[in-house]
N, C-alpha and C positions, 0 to 999 in steps of 0.2 A: 497332632503336630501343632507346635506353637510358634508364634512370631514375636521376637523380643520387642519389636517396635510397637506392638499392641499390648504390652504389659503381660505377655504370656497368655492372652486370651485365645481360645480355641478358634481356629479358622473354620468358616463354613466351606467345606470341601464341595467341589463340583460334583453333581450327580451324573457321572459319566454314563452309566447304564441306562438312565432315563432320557438322555439327550443325544445319544448316538445310536446308529444301527449296529448290528453285530459286527459287520466287517470293519466299520470305523473304530469300534470299541477295541477290536483286536490290535489294530495299528497303534492306537493311543496308549494302550496298557502294556504293550510289549516292553520288556525290561531294558534292553539296550543292545549294543552291537550294530552291525550294518543292517539297514532296513531298506528294502525297495517296495514302495507303495505304488502299485499300478492303478492309477485313478482315471477311469473313463470319464468322458465329458459329462458334466452335471452331476457328479457323484459325491460332491462335498469334500473335495481334497483340501480346500482352505480350512474347512471345519476340522478336518483331521489334524492339520498342522497346528491350528490354534489350540485345540484341546490337548494335543500331545505336549505342547509347550507349557500349558497350564499344569498338566500332570507332573511334568518334570519339576516345576517350581514347587508344587505342593509336596512333592516327595523329597524336597530339600536341596535340589540343584540350585546354586546361586544364579539368579537371572543373568548376571554379567558373564557367566560361563557358557551361555547359549548364543550361538551365532545362527541367525535366520537369514538365508540368502534368497532373494526374490528377483524378479526381472523389472520391477519398478519400485521406486521409493514409496510411492503411494500405497502399493500393495503391502509393503512392510509396515507402514504406519497403521494401516487398517487392521492388520493382524495383531500388532502389539497393543492397539487400543482395545481390541476384543479380549486379549489376554488380561489386560488391566481390569476390565469389567468382571471377568470371570473369577479372578483370584482375589478381587476386592482389595487391591493395594495399588495405589497410583505409582507410576514410574517404575515399571518392572526392570528397566535398565537392560533388557535384552538387546543385544547388538543386532540390528536388522537393517536391511537395505539391499541395494544391488551389489553385484560383485565389484563393480567399479567404486561405489561409495565405501564399501568395506575395505577394499584395497587402499583407497585414499587415506582412510583413518589409520590403517596399520603402517603405511609407508611414512607417514609424518613422524612416527616414533623411531623408525629404523632407517631413515633416509641416508644418514651419514655412512652406514655400512655399505651402501650402494654407490657412494661417491656424490651424493646430492646433499644439499643443505636441508634442514627441516622446514625451511621457508620456500621450497621449490614451488614454481608456478605451474599451472595446468593449462595446456593449450586446448582451445575449443576447436571445432571442425574447421572454421575459417582460418584461424591462426596456423593450424597444422598444414592446411593446404598452401598457405603463403610460404611457410618455412620449407615445405617440400619443393616449391617452385624455386626458392633461393638455392637449395641444395642442387637442383638440376642445373641452375645457372653456374654454380661453382664447378661442376663436373664438366660442363660443356658451355663455356662462356660465350662462344661465338655462334652457338646454335647450329653448327654445321653438321653434315652427315644426314642420315635418314631421319624421317619424322619420328619424334618420340611421343609417348603418351603425355597428355596434359597433366598438370600437377594434381588435379582432383583424382584422375584415374590412377596415377602413381600411388596416391595415398590409399585408394581402395585396394590396390594390389598388395601394398605393404601390409595393410591391416589384415587382409585375408591370410597372408603368409604367417603373420604373428599369431593369429587366433586359431589357426588350424594346424600349425606345426608342419605344414607341407613345404617342400623345396620350391624355390622361386621358379625353377624351370617347369615343374609340374603345374603350378598355378598359371603360368603364362600359356602353357599348352592347352589347358582346359578352359581358361577364361579369356585370354587375349592372344590367340595364336599369331595374330598379325605382328606382334611385337616380340616374338620368341627370339629372333636373331639379335635383338637389342638387350638380351638378358644380362650380359656382362656389364654394359653401361648402366642399366637399371640397378643392378646390385651396387655399383659404385655410388649411385645417387642415394640409395638407401643408407649406405655407410656414412656418407656425408651428412645426411639428415640426422642420423644418430649422433654424430659428432657435434653438430650444431645444437641439438637439444642439450647434450651433456655440458657443453661449454657455457650455455646460457642458463643452466639450472632449471630446465624445463622438462616436463613429462606430458605426453599426450594420453588420450584415454586408453590406448592399448598398453602403454607403459604401466598403468595402474594394475594391470593383470600380470604382464610379463615380469615386472620387477617384484611383485608379490611372490610369484613362483620362484624367481631367482633367490629371493630372500630365504625361502623354505629349503631350497636345494643346495645352496652354497654356504649358508651360515648356520651351523648347528645350534649355536646359542639362541639365535632368534627363533629357529624352528622349535626348539624345546620350550621356549617361553610362550610361543603362540599355542602350541599343543596343550600346555598346562593351563593357559588362560581360557581356551575354548574347548570344553570337554564334551559338548553336544553340538552337532552341526545339522541343521535342517535346510534342505534345498528344495525350492518350489520350481515347477516347470522344468524338470531335469532333462526332458527330451530336447529342450532348446539350448542346452549348454554346448559350447564348443570344446575342442580338445584342450585348450589352455585352461578353461574353467574347471573341467573335470579333473585335470592334473592338480590344480590348486586344492580342490576338495580332498582328493586322496592324500596329498602331502600334508594337509592340516590335521590329519587324524592321529591321535595319540594311541597308546597301547590298547585301550579299550575299544577304539574305533567306533565310537557312538555317532553314527551318521544315518540320517533318514533322508532319502531322496524320493520325491514324489513326482510322478510324470506319467505320460502315456505315449508309447511309441507310435500309436495310430494318429497322434495329433502333431507329429513333427513336420513343420512346413517351412522352416527357416534355413534350409541348407544353403540357399543363395547368399546368406550373410555369414556363413561359417558354422552354423549349428550342425552337430553330428549326432544323429539318433543312435549311432553305434555306442555312444556313452551309456545309454540306458539298456541297450541289448546286451552289452558286455559287462554290466555291473555285477551280475552273479559270478562271472569268470574272474573279475578282479577282486571280488570279495566272496570266496567260495562258501563261507559260513553265513552269508546273509539270509535273512528271512524275507520271503516274497509274499506280499499281501495284495489282494485285489479289491478295489472298490467298484462295484458293478451296479448298484442301485441308482438309477438316474432319476433325479427330481425335477428335471427341466423340460424334457421333451415327451411328446405323446407316443403311444405304442407304434403307430405306423412309421414315424420318423426313425425310431430305434430299430425297427425291423429292417428298414432300408440300410441304416448305418451298419448293423451287424452283418448283413448280407454282403455289403461292400468290403468291410474290413476282413472278412473271411478269406478274401482273395490275396491278401498281403502274403508274400512268400516267406518273409521273416517277421515274426511277431511273438509277443506274449499273448497267448490265447485268453480271451475273456469275452463275456457276453453281457451287454448292457440290458438291465431289466427295468421296466418303467414303474415308477411309483404312482403315476397318474393313469387315467383311463380315457378312452374316447379318441377322437381325432380322425381326420380323413387321410386316405392314402396320398402320398406325394404324387404329383402328376409330372410325367416326363413329356416334353414337347420338342419335337424336331423342327428346327427352322433353318432355311437354306442360307440366309444372309443376316448380317447384323441389323439391317434396316427392317427386315421382316420380324426379327426378334423384338425390336423396339416397338413396332406396331402391335404385336401380340400382347406385350406387357401393358401398353397404354390402354388397349381395348379391355383387357382383363381388369385393370384398375377401374375403368368406367363401369363395368358390369358389377364389380363389388360395391361400388358406391350406390348403384341402383338397388342392391340387395340390403342396403342399410349399414354397410361398414364405413368406418371413419378413416380418412386418409392417414391419420396419426397411427392407425393400427397396421399400416402396410409398409413394407421395406423391400428394396431390391438390392441384392448382394452381387458383387462382381469381383473378379480377380485383380484387376488393376484399373486405375482411374480412366485410362483411355477407352475402356470398354463402355463407359457410361455416356460418352459424348452423343452417340446416335439416340440414346434414350432421352437425354436431356432435350435434344432438338424436338423429338416427337412429343414429349410431355408439354413443352412450351407451345408447340403448334396447336395442341388440343386444349390449351388453357388449364392444364392440370397443375396445381401448385405442388412444389417439391422442395426439399432441402437436400443438399449434397454434403454428406459427412466424410469429406475426403479433401486432400490437398492442403496447402498452407493456409487457406482462408478458414 
């Protein structure tokens, strides 16, 4: 294969068989169509995404025709930087980023179809909250009647409705039953919020997704242009997509339906913010001809950890079955400790830290994980009481 920008010189192709394990290689070299790559923790899913992107470019797919959707812009930049290094050409021009950043770029071009100007402004979280409060004041200027949700909660409810596609009544029942009887007035507030945004040529973060989908479903010319522009779509962390994002991906697919989604149903933990692991479980139903691959060689954890993870995951009632296999050896079995109170738990952790110090371990090699920041408060008090230095990797600070 030659590259005109290099005077027809032969490119040094990536040695895929030398740099990937067999499962990764099968994913990277699969020719096209819908692909579901089930990537267990620590199995090199990023590597598979990067090398597949390289393989597509080496096989003649224009980089600008590849859309790489990740959950952080940083992840997209890192992946594209690795692609540049592998294919030995700077500036691959692969379109990569979060769903929101990709939607933003697309909507700038097609904004007028949706009734916006190409110079529309984007509301941040605080601006959106303030505008929602103004919409609530418009609907109920005297503030009479029963107590209504604050503007920030109204915005959370609105966002959850938009991203999950659920009815407002269902969301209120499940998340805010105390406000169920105010559903009609809340709906009026949301309608006014939408009117205020449109009148001021404003979009919030949710609009970047919702309007992208509206563009694809209501405007055939725009849909055709976007499908022709992006012939290959790769999606990272697919188990964390919400209904709206999954619908966007499906609507972006052209006749060849070249989409690769990478994820792990066993790692879906963001349902509280609208993620729906049904997206990954139902992918083969929505794309009956998809190829399903499994990445199961774990390069991160030691065998006892993986034994515990496999045993736990086996109990999931609905799942894609897979078994993580360790690439490393050794390691001690995890220890389960039953503690009656948070205070006893904090004491046990602090004493264990001191024992490890006596055995020669460094504090920098120790970490305590917890589900939410409030769970750390008793431990912080106990560590401070025993003069054990610590850093908290949480909170706004």
